[in-house]
TIMARZA-798371 format. One record per residue (C-alpha): residue in one letter; x, y, z. Coordinates in pm, whole numbers, padded with zeros to 5 digits, always signed. Each point is the difference from the previous one (the first is absolute). Example, Ala and Ser with C-alpha at 12.3 -4.5 7.8 and 13.67 -1.06 7.14 Angstrom:
BEGIN
a+01230-00450+00780
s+00137+00344-00066
***
This chain:
BEGIN
m-08427-04564-06576
h+00129+00273-00227
n-00199+00266+00191
s+00142-00132+00329
s+00355+00037-00132
l-00073+00356-00112
t-00143+00085+00342
k+00308-00137+00176
q+00225+00193-00238
k-00189+00324+00069
a+00029-00062+00374
c+00374-00060-00029
d+00040+00315-00210
l-00195+00200+00256
i+00212-00133+00287
q+00318+00075-00191
k-00119+00352-00078
r-00079+00059+00368
c+00341-00137+00100
c+00170+00243-00239
c-00202+00292+00137
v+00077-00095+00359
q+00369-00051-00085
s+00010+00351-00147
g-00169+00122+00316
n+00273-00161+00212
w+00264+00199-00188
l-00202+00317+00054
l-00010-00076+00371
w+00380-00028+00003
l+00019+00335-00176
g-00228+00137+00271
a+00238-00137+00265
l+00297+00165-00171
l-00184+00332-00005
l-00080-00030+00371
l+00346-00111+00105
l+00224+00208-00224
l-00167+00330-00084
p-00144+00196+00292
g+00161+00117+00321
l+00323-00202-00009
d+00219+00299+00078
l-00094+00040+00367
p+00303-00022+00232
l+00118-00352+00081
r-00140-00136+00325
d+00159-00158+00307
w+00129-00259+00045
d+00008-00227-00297
e-00002+00246-00290
g+00293+00203+00132
i+00206-00317+00049
v-00092-00153-00337
a+00088+00325-00175
r+00341+00028+00169
v+00096-00363-00066
a-00104+00040-00364
l+00202+00321-00033
e+00314-00166+00133
s-00060-00294-00233
s-00036+00247-00288
q+00331+00162+00095
a+00161-00346+00014
l-00146-00078-00344
s+00165+00313-00141
q+00335-00110+00143
v-00046-00352-00139
l-00075+00141-00346
q+00316+00210+00024
s+00200-00309+00108
q+00084+00164+00332
k-00163-00278+00204
s-00088-00365-00047
i-00359-00113-00047
s+00006-00151+00351
s-00024+00353+00143
l-00329+00039-00185
l-00141-00328+00134
l+00080+00085+00363
p-00232+00286+00096
s+00103+00269+00246
y-00181+00261+00207
w+00199+00313+00074
g+00315-00198-00078
a-00076-00285+00243
p-00119-00348-00106
y-00376+00002-00056
l-00140-00315+00163
n-00372+00072+00025
k-00121-00129-00338
p+00147-00148-00321
p+00078+00259-00270
g-00229-00114-00283
l-00231+00303-00005
h+00278+00240+00097
l+00211-00109-00300
l-00290+00059-00241
i-00058+00347+00147
s+00374+00071-00024
v-00009-00047-00378
v-00260+00273-00056
m+00190+00222+00247
q+00313-00002-00218
p-00046+00339-00171
w-00048+00169+00339
s+00262-00183+00206
s+00268+00037-00267
s-00068+00376-00002
g+00012+00026+00380
l-00369+00096+00017
l-00256-00130+00246
p-00256-00214-00189
p-00358+00129+00035
p-00253-00204+00204
w-00203-00099-00309
l+00307-00165-00150
v+00068-00202+00316
r-00360-00123-00002
f-00024-00070-00373
i+00137-00356-00011
p-00185-00123+00314
a-00327+00141-00138
l+00059-00156-00342
l+00061-00343+00155
a-00300+00036+00231
s-00230+00068-00296
a+00061-00355-00128
v-00232-00138+00270
v-00302+00109-00210
p+00068-00213-00313
l+00144-00280+00214
a-00323-00019+00203
a-00186-00041-00331
a+00249-00265-00115
i-00038-00207+00318
t-00381+00010-00014
r+00002-00081-00371
q+00218-00302+00074
l-00242-00116+00270
r-00317+00078-00197
p+00085-00018-00373
q-00369-00007-00096
q-00076+00316+00201
p+00203+00288-00149
l-00221+00249+00180
a+00119-00133+00336
a+00358+00086-00102
f-00107+00351-00098
c-00177+00050+00332
s+00301-00120+00204
a+00222+00250-00183
a-00259+00277+00044
i-00013-00062+00374
c+00381+00019+00022
l-00010+00327-00193
t-00248+00161+00238
l+00139-00114+00336
l+00143+00309+00170
p+00272-00187+00199
l+00137-00170-00314
m+00014+00321-00197
r+00122+00220+00287
h+00272-00217+00149
g+00099-00127-00343
r+00126+00342-00106
l+00234+00044+00300
a+00374-00064-00027
m-00042-00319+00199
l+00021-00371-00074
d-00359-00107+00069
g-00157+00074-00340
a+00274-00184-00189
l-00025-00287+00251
v-00373-00049-00070
s+00064+00002-00377
a+00278-00258+00038
s-00231-00218+00212
a-00268+00026-00269
l+00250-00107-00265
i+00089-00311+00202
w-00362-00104+00052
w-00094+00063-00364
q+00290-00203-00130
l-00065-00288+00241
l-00353-00016-00139
r+00140+00001-00355
a+00236-00281+00099
k-00293-00240-00009
q+00030+00006-00379
r+00364+00115-00037
p+00199-00103+00310
l+00337+00101-00143
q-00097+00344-00124
g-00223+00076+00298
g+00267-00118+00243
i+00273+00220-00146
w-00219+00312+00016
a-00117-00088+00352
g+00366-00034+00094
f+00075+00343-00147
g-00282+00140+00211
g+00161-00172+00299
s+00335+00159-00085
a-00175+00338-00003
i-00129-00064+00353
l+00347-00116+00111
l+00128+00339-00118
l-00286+00192+00166
k-00100-00160+00331
a+00174-00337+00006
p-00189-00170+00290
s-00332+00063-00179
l+00091-00259-00264
i-00064-00290+00236
p-00373+00063+00064
v-00075+00137-00348
l+00157-00286-00195
g-00098-00256+00263
a-00369+00098-00016
g+00001-00023-00381
l+00168-00341-00008
l-00235-00137+00268
l-00307+00113-00193
l+00143-00144-00321
a+00058-00332+00177
l-00361-00001+00122
d-00116+00034-00363
r+00156-00343-00070
v+00052+00058-00370
l+00378-00040-00033
s+00172-00332-00048
r+00329-00083+00172
r+00189+00087-00316
s-00181+00335-00024
w+00079+00076+00364
l+00367-00078-00064
l+00003+00232-00301
l-00182+00272+00194
l+00224-00007+00307
s+00315-00013-00214
a-00122+00299-00201
i-00086+00193+00319
a+00348-00069+00136
l+00149+00129-00326
g-00207+00319+00019
l+00101+00051+00365
l+00372-00005-00086
p+00042+00380-00046
g-00145+00071+00344
i+00185-00286+00169
c+00330+00100-00161
w-00029+00355+00131
h-00061-00124+00356
l+00296-00241-00022
f+00220+00283-00130
h-00128+00228+00276
y+00090-00261+00263
w+00342-00056-00158
a+00071+00377+00004
r-00150+00096+00337
g-00005-00322+00196
d-00246-00034+00287
q-00118+00358-00056
a-00188-00128-00307
l-00223-00214+00225
w-00143+00321+00146
l-00222+00019-00310
w-00167-00324+00102
g+00011+00018+00376
g+00072+00315+00200
d-00150+00252-00242
g-00209-00246-00199
a-00262-00243+00121
s+00097-00013+00367
r-00030+00377+00053
v-00358+00027-00124
l-00100-00333+00151
l+00145+00050+00346
q+00031+00374+00065
a-00299+00230+00031
g+00095+00318-00185
e-00136+00349+00058
g-00372+00023-00077
s-00051-00376+00028
d-00198+00000+00324
l-00315-00137-00165
g+00186-00301-00141
w-00204-00213-00243
r-00283+00251+00012
i+00202+00244-00213
p-00014-00204-00324
v-00366-00081+00071
l-00074+00372+00033
e+00200+00068-00317
v-00225-00241-00191
l-00317+00149+00151
e+00116+00353-00086
g+00164-00061-00337
g-00220-00264-00164
w-00272+00237-00125
p-00214-00008-00206
w+00051-00376-00033
l+00013-00091+00368
p-00368-00116+00014
l+00087-00267-00260
w+00291-00143+00200
p-00174-00214+00269
f-00232-00154-00260
a+00293-00056-00235
m+00180-00182+00281
a-00308-00215+00065
w-00039-00075-00373
a+00369-00092-00029
f-00036-00229+00302
q-00299-00159-00171
q+00224-00057-00305
r+00303-00106+00202
n+00018-00337-00177
i+00069+00161-00337
p+00283+00239-00095
e-00239+00292-00069
g-00085+00021+00369
r+00301-00163+00162
w+00266+00232-00142
p-00149+00341+00094
l-00110-00130+00340
g+00335-00168+00066
l+00199+00308-00103
q-00214+00227+00220
l+00047-00230+00300
a+00373-00040-00069
m+00058+00375-00022
a-00206+00053+00316
a+00216-00261+00174
i+00306+00205-00101
v-00134+00340+00104
l-00213-00054+00311
p+00267-00153+00232
l+00251+00282-00059
r+00097+00183+00317
t+00099+00307-00201
q-00310+00119-00183
l+00016+00286-00248
p-00273+00095-00251
w+00199-00119-00303
y+00067-00342+00155
s-00360-00090-00092
h+00081+00066-00368
n+00026-00375-00063
l-00369-00044+00086
w-00137+00204-00291
l+00076-00220-00300
p-00181-00306+00148
f-00281+00240+00099
a-00041+00098-00368
l+00029-00362-00118
l-00285-00091+00235
c-00232+00292-00075
g+00057+00025-00376
p-00192-00317-00100
l-00285+00091+00236
l-00026+00345-00157
a-00014-00170-00340
q-00291-00210+00125
l-00193+00317+00083
i+00031+00090-00368
t-00061-00335-00169
n-00211-00191+00252
p-00261+00232+00158
s-00165-00293+00181
l+00330-00084+00174
k-00119-00359+00024
g+00221-00216+00220
i+00200+00293+00143
p-00004+00050+00379
g-00183+00313+00111
a-00181+00039-00332
a-00290+00183+00167
f+00230+00269+00141
l+00214+00023-00314
k-00308+00076-00207
k-00054+00305+00221
l+00365+00108-00012
p-00056+00240-00293
w-00249+00190+00216
f+00262+00018+00277
w+00247+00151-00248
f-00272+00240-00114
l-00064+00118+00359
l+00372+00021+00074
g+00044+00219-00308
g-00278+00227+00123
l+00166+00034+00342
l+00336+00085-00159
l-00165+00253-00227
a-00164+00169+00299
a+00320-00009+00207
a+00235+00139-00267
p-00092+00372+00045
i+00018-00032+00379
s+00341-00170+00002
s+00143+00211-00287
y+00146-00320-00143
w-00122+00063-00354
f+00203-00286-00140
v-00265-00241+00133
l-00263+00134-00239
p+00083-00236-00291
a-00007-00296+00240
a-00334+00119+00136
f-00152+00031-00348
g+00154-00335-00097
l-00162-00172+00297
l-00328+00181-00049
l-00038-00064-00374
g+00177-00336+00006
g-00226-00127+00276
w-00306+00131-00184
f+00084-00173-00328
l+00097-00324+00175
s-00324-00005+00195
h-00199+00055-00323
k+00152-00298-00182
q+00249+00203-00203
p+00321-00148+00139
w+00257+00111-00255
p-00066+00375+00025
g-00027-00042+00377
v+00338-00167+00051
l+00179+00228-00248
l-00139+00310+00174
l+00093-00136+00341
v+00358-00083-00102
s+00061+00317-00202
g-00146+00225+00273
w+00216-00154+00269
w+00307+00015-00227
l-00055+00367-00076
s-00028+00080+00371
l+00330-00179+00060
l+00158+00200-00282
l-00117+00327+00158
l+00112-00108+00348
l+00346-00101-00118
q+00059+00336-00167
g+00003+00184+00333
p+00194-00033+00326
l-00268-00201+00183
w+00098-00334-00154
l+00320+00001+00206
w-00159+00094+00329
e+00286-00145+00204
l+00190+00321-00088
a-00229+00182+00242
e+00119-00216+00292
q+00336+00181+00016
a+00099+00352-00099
p+00135+00054-00355
v+00377-00023-00022
a+00067+00237-00292
t+00091+00297+00220
g+00219-00210+00228
a+00178-00143-00305
a+00064+00353-00129
l+00157+00095+00334
v+00225-00305-00016
k+00109+00083-00355
g+00094+00351+00116
a+00189-00130+00305
d+00379-00016+00023
p+00098-00324-00180
r+00325-00018+00202
k-00176-00035+00334
a-00195-00299+00126
i-00379+00033+00005
a-00255-00198+00198
l-00365+00005+00106
w-00093+00151+00334
q-00285-00178+00179
l-00123-00146-00330
e-00016-00354-00134
e+00176-00086-00324
r-00207+00075-00311
p+00134-00155-00322
s-00200+00246-00211
l+00183+00290+00171
s+00336-00162-00070
w-00108-00064-00360
q-00102+00359-00069
s+00305+00148+00168
q+00234-00265-00148
r+00171-00031+00335
r-00077-00272+00251
l-00145+00145+00318
l-00002-00205+00319
p-00104+00090+00355
q+00277+00177+00193
n+00222-00243+00192
s+00338+00171+00000
t+00129+00327+00147
a+00349+00001-00142
g+00106+00316-00183
p-00221+00264-00165
l-00344-00139-00072
q-00305+00115-00195
l-00342-00106+00123
l-00330-00003-00187
s-00311+00037+00217
q-00369+00060-00053
d-00172+00107+00319
l+00092+00368+00054
g+00115-00099+00346
p+00295+00135+00197
a+00352-00034-00129
p+00137-00356+00008
e+00200-00075+00312
l+00310-00203-00073
a+00262-00063+00263
g+00304+00218-00063
h-00164+00183-00293
s-00164+00333-00062
c-00282-00009-00258
k-00124+00300-00195
l-00273+00023-00261
s+00152+00006-00346
r-00306+00010-00227
n-00380-00009+00026
g-00228-00168-00251
e-00368-00058-00062
d-00199-00270+00180
n+00203+00069+00319
w+00325-00143-00141
q+00313+00145+00161
l+00372-00049-00054
w+00230+00043+00300
l+00376+00031+00017
c+00158-00149+00313
k+00363+00081+00078
p+00215-00148+00278
l+00041+00231+00299
p+00352+00123+00076
h+00177-00239+00233
t+00022+00137+00355
p+00246-00154+00246
***
């Protein structure tokens, strides 16, 4: 009996020691995310459309903050965002206000904040998805700390999460806020009051980022919690009351916004919110639901081969929270993304956290349960390390041909990781696989390739320089060009397509074509710039009777 007690104590000590090691590993993974998101390559020019708009709204909020601090304006001016002096009705100002705080030293000095500063807060918030993925998995599988580590590691090494998370956009912060809600709803099983308040705070964050997203995110979490059937009526009352309390900051801003701007405030929810992306097919959305599917197929590496088997395993475990929650969240996020008429690459951002929650526990099984007994597709999964090994070999052979040397660490990680995994040495295998892929991401994000959308349109720096050197007393417009918020941001002057011919007019063009032809005007070239940018001065012709 005494020996049995000692054996149990040793087992408990071993489990606790492993939990501490894995917990330390989770913090190291977060540090790895911060290095990826904050250090390399953040100073590339801001991209169109979203980054240029976010930066401008944040700058005007920062200027309003300076005036509030000097008692020149009331705080209401800070809470009502503007874009080039007009009411900004596209998104709530939560992220913009946070960016505006770090902009203060620049905006108060009249300087244009650098791109890295504009991206700093969004990237910092996006990094939280890594520890939050571990926290959700740990809540679902408290006896499997390695599963939490693997979920966080997958988040860390997913290119779409790390790439889009560092842009001055709302999507990275939105995923982190969603993760906070789901984690706290899981914690509410034991602490309904505390979990509900924090889930409500996460809901307020979404209300101040992309308000319509709160309905599916919170709704999916509450539905899955109800299916767990662990809360009494009293606990549900406490939970819902606490959620309502946590939602108050977000709700109060929307009520204030409606009070100040009337029906215009509803544009956040309808015209430029859910209804636009649900009902209007935007540019580049011709493939419809296939776009997010392609994003997953392109961006899910090296973990994509795990995903279908993880889905099948979760379906097999659908009657318990460990399977029901990841599967339900993946299906709920797919139900949000797939029907959208407007499909952009970052709209699929919501799919990646459930992807990691599904694949993380299965990756942990490859380490701790080599037989994979009871897991669908066990025969294929046992051969997966050899697939990674071969894939690493192909990448290694292709790197010199493609000149993409940043793939070398990923190639060696796949090659060595697959080899160790296939030879029953799982820990070195997984660590090599994760660290190799992470190092390749670090190298990729240091250069210009990580923001490849910049190559879709010509750089605006030269055009912005021409605008800054133009006559500030005369109107200026774009000639045969669409509006580009990044151009307006760099030139600090809003540029719209030409639609007026009254008075002297300056035109910015970029095609080296003939002189602009405006009725009643004579246009002459004022200045030439690089990348075919040209500035024209158009004067009214003398009136002839």
